[in-house]
Each structure stands twice: as structure tokens, then as C-alpha cells.
C-alpha positions as CSV (number, residue, x, y, z in Angstrom):
1,Q,4.2,6.0,38.7
2,Q,4.6,5.7,34.9
3,A,2.0,4.1,32.7
4,M,3.1,1.8,30.0
5,R,2.2,3.1,26.5
6,R,2.2,0.9,23.5
7,G,2.2,2.3,20.0
8,I,-0.3,1.2,17.4
9,N,2.5,-0.1,15.2
10,T,0.2,-1.8,12.7
11,A,0.4,-2.6,9.0
12,V,-2.9,-2.7,7.2
13,F,-3.5,-4.2,3.7
14,V,-6.8,-3.6,2.0
15,L,-7.5,-6.3,-0.6
16,L,-10.1,-5.5,-3.2
17,D,-12.0,-8.2,-5.2
18,T,-12.3,-7.3,-8.9
19,S,-13.6,-10.7,-10.0
20,G,-16.5,-11.1,-12.5
21,S,-19.2,-11.1,-9.7
22,M,-18.1,-7.6,-8.7
23,G,-19.4,-5.9,-11.9
24,G,-21.7,-2.9,-12.0
25,A,-22.6,-1.2,-8.8
26,R,-20.8,-3.7,-6.6
27,I,-17.3,-2.7,-7.8
28,E,-18.2,1.0,-7.4
29,I,-19.2,0.5,-3.8
30,A,-16.3,-1.8,-3.1
31,R,-13.8,0.7,-4.6
32,A,-15.3,3.5,-2.5
33,A,-15.1,1.4,0.6
34,A,-11.4,0.4,0.0
35,Y,-10.5,4.0,-0.7
36,A,-12.4,5.3,2.4
37,T,-10.7,2.7,4.6
38,A,-7.2,3.7,3.3
39,R,-8.0,7.4,3.6
40,A,-9.4,7.1,7.1
41,M,-6.4,5.1,8.4
42,Q,-3.8,7.3,6.8
43,P,-3.6,10.0,9.4
44,I,-3.3,7.6,12.3
45,R,0.2,7.7,13.7
46,G,1.7,4.2,13.8
47,V,-0.4,2.8,11.0
48,A,1.1,1.9,7.6
49,I,-1.5,1.1,4.9
50,A,-1.4,-0.3,1.4
51,A,-4.0,-1.6,-1.0
52,G,-4.1,-4.1,-3.8
53,C,-6.6,-6.0,-5.9
54,F,-7.2,-9.6,-7.2
55,P,-7.6,-11.7,-9.3
56,V,-5.5,-9.6,-11.7
57,G,-3.3,-8.3,-8.9
58,G,-1.5,-5.1,-8.6
59,M,-1.1,-2.4,-6.1
60,L,-3.8,0.3,-5.8
61,K,-1.8,2.1,-3.1
62,T,1.8,1.4,-2.1
63,W,3.0,1.6,1.5
64,S,4.6,5.0,0.9
65,Q,2.0,6.5,-1.4
66,P,-0.6,8.8,0.2
67,A,-4.3,7.9,-0.3
68,H,-5.4,11.3,-1.5
69,D,-6.5,10.3,-5.1
70,P,-9.6,8.2,-5.4
71,L,-8.8,7.7,-9.0
72,S,-5.9,5.4,-8.0
73,F,-8.6,3.0,-6.8
74,G,-10.3,3.2,-10.3
75,V,-10.2,-0.5,-11.2
76,Q,-12.9,-2.4,-13.0
77,A,-14.3,-5.8,-12.5
78,T,-12.2,-8.2,-14.6
79,G,-14.4,-11.2,-15.0
80,G,-13.6,-14.8,-14.1
81,S,-13.6,-16.5,-10.8
82,T,-12.8,-15.3,-7.3
83,P,-9.3,-16.7,-6.3
84,L,-9.5,-15.4,-2.8
85,A,-6.8,-17.7,-1.4
86,E,-4.3,-16.4,-4.0
87,G,-5.2,-12.8,-3.3
88,M,-4.8,-13.3,0.4
89,L,-1.5,-15.1,-0.1
90,A,-0.2,-12.1,-2.1
91,A,-1.4,-9.7,0.6
92,R,0.2,-11.9,3.2
93,R,3.6,-11.6,1.5
94,E,3.2,-7.8,1.5
95,L,2.3,-7.8,5.2
96,L,5.1,-10.2,6.3
97,A,7.6,-7.9,4.6
98,R,6.6,-5.1,7.0
99,R,8.3,-4.5,10.4
100,E,5.2,-3.5,12.3
101,A,4.3,-5.8,15.1
102,R,0.6,-6.1,14.1
103,K,-0.7,-7.0,10.7
104,L,-4.2,-6.6,9.5
105,L,-5.8,-7.7,6.3
106,V,-9.1,-6.1,5.2
107,V,-10.8,-7.9,2.3
108,V,-13.4,-6.0,0.3
109,T,-15.6,-8.5,-1.5
110,D,-19.1,-9.5,-2.3
111,G,-18.5,-13.0,-1.0
112,E,-19.7,-14.6,-4.3
113,P,-17.5,-17.4,-5.7
114,N,-17.8,-16.0,-9.3
């Protein structure tokens, strides 16, 4: 008898909030959490991981780039509002372009609107 095995086959996008409310210690903790998440998932076979930030946008870690440099997550809070919907839509586009069967979005934010 053979057991069915399913691969993990998952794309994970870590989305980091860099809005004005994330200034000071909050951005430091959030950056560390985003980096640790990417670093922890990296060795898992069948998991592809990328990371980006909003509201300014931009990639902190591309799908093919290894997460071995915490300085690549060295963004600062930019000020302004928290356009979470726009950030999630950008992350959605990244995830939908992937072939993995499962898609996971991890949002690192303080939950404050500004």
C-alpha cells in the first residue's frame, strides 16, 4: 500500500508596513520579524518566499534571492498613511504570478491607520 504524499508547494510573500505609524522601535521590531520569517522559511523544501514593503513599495527580497542579509530588510518608516489595501494588491500580483498551488500572504504591521 502506498501513501499519498503531497509537497508543500507554497509561495509566501511577507509584506512589511513602513508607514508613518511604524516609526522608532516599531519598524525595528517589524523588520526583524519580516527577516526572521523569510530566513526561517528559506530552507523548507517546496516553499518560495519573497518580501516587499508599502506604502513606498519595493522588494526587500526577490523570489530567487536568498535571505541571508538582514541589511536587505533595512528600510525606514516613510511617513504618511497606511494604504494596506494597495500593499496587499501589489503582493497579490506577486503571488498570482507564481506557479505554486498554495499562496500565503504574511503582513507585518502595527495595525494603526496612520
